Structure formats: structure tokens, C-alpha cells
C-alpha positions as CSV (number, residue, x, y, z in Angstrom):
1,X,0.0,0.0,0.0
2,X,1.1,3.5,-0.7
3,X,2.6,5.5,2.2
4,X,0.2,8.3,1.4
5,X,-2.8,6.1,2.3
6,X,-3.6,5.2,5.9
7,X,-6.0,2.7,7.4
8,X,-6.4,3.0,11.1
9,X,-9.4,1.7,13.1
10,X,-9.3,4.9,15.2
11,X,-9.6,7.2,12.2
12,X,-12.8,7.4,10.2
13,X,-13.9,4.0,11.4
14,X,-10.9,2.3,9.7
15,X,-11.8,3.6,6.2
16,X,-8.8,4.4,4.0
17,X,-7.8,8.1,4.2
18,X,-5.0,10.3,3.0
19,X,-2.3,9.9,5.6
20,X,-2.3,12.4,8.4
21,X,-5.8,13.7,7.4
22,X,-9.4,12.6,7.6
23,X,-9.9,12.9,3.9
24,X,-11.5,9.7,2.7
25,X,-10.0,7.9,-0.3
26,X,-13.6,7.1,-1.3
27,X,-14.5,10.8,-1.4
28,X,-11.6,11.5,-3.8
29,X,-12.5,8.6,-6.0
30,X,-16.1,9.8,-6.1
31,X,-15.0,13.3,-7.1
32,X,-12.8,11.9,-9.9
33,X,-15.7,9.7,-11.1
34,X,-18.0,12.8,-11.1
35,X,-15.5,14.5,-13.4
36,X,-13.7,16.8,-11.1
37,X,-10.1,17.7,-11.9
38,X,-7.2,17.2,-9.6
39,X,-7.0,21.0,-9.2
40,X,-10.7,21.2,-8.2
41,X,-10.2,18.4,-5.6
42,X,-7.2,20.3,-4.2
43,X,-9.3,23.4,-3.7
44,X,-12.0,21.3,-1.9
45,X,-9.3,19.6,0.3
46,X,-6.5,22.1,0.9
47,X,-4.7,19.7,3.2
48,X,-3.8,17.3,0.4
49,X,-1.6,17.4,-2.6
50,X,-1.8,16.1,-6.2
51,X,0.3,13.1,-5.3
52,X,-2.3,12.2,-2.6
53,X,-5.1,12.2,-5.3
54,X,-2.9,10.0,-7.5
55,X,-2.3,7.7,-4.6
56,X,-6.0,7.4,-4.0
57,X,-6.6,6.6,-7.6
58,X,-3.8,3.9,-7.5
59,X,-5.4,2.5,-4.3
60,X,-8.7,2.2,-6.0
61,X,-7.1,0.6,-9.0
62,X,-5.4,-2.0,-6.8
63,X,-8.7,-2.9,-5.1
64,X,-10.4,-3.3,-8.5
65,X,-7.7,-5.7,-9.7
66,X,-9.4,-8.7,-8.3
67,X,-8.9,-12.1,-10.0
68,X,-12.5,-13.3,-10.4
69,X,-15.9,-12.1,-9.7
70,X,-18.7,-14.5,-8.7
71,X,-22.1,-13.3,-9.6
72,X,-25.0,-14.3,-7.4
73,X,-27.5,-16.3,-9.4
74,X,-30.5,-14.4,-8.2
75,X,-29.1,-11.0,-8.0
76,X,-31.1,-8.1,-9.4
77,X,-28.0,-6.0,-9.9
78,X,-26.8,-5.7,-13.4
79,X,-23.1,-5.1,-14.1
């Protein structure tokens, strides 16, 4: 895991955050998915840097790199 990402059960209920902040990785990823630029995210979160945003993106990419996905037979969710 990147040194810019921290997971601590005593910070934000153990959710991944940018190290030494309470900025959730999931919030950064959501902002990127919504089309925000890195510069716009940095305005929203002045305590982080561009490298932190890229680290969040890398973290999300690593989580998405799973080997297989087992679909539930009776799931109503479409992928």
C-alpha cells in the first residue's frame, strides 16, 4: 500500500484516508468519477496534494484488480 494512504481503526472507522488527514479515499474517487479535476479536488481539500489524489486513484485501481468475480445467481444487480 502507498505510504500516502492510511488505514487506522481509530480514524474514520478504519476507512482508507489520505495519511495524516481525515480525507477519505472514497470521497476523492467519487469526485474523480464525477468529473472533477485534480486541481478542483485540491481546492476542496487544501490539506492534500496532487500526489495524494494520484495515490487514492492507485489504491482504488489495486482494489479493482481482483482475479475473479462470482455473480450471485438471483441478484437483481446488473453489471
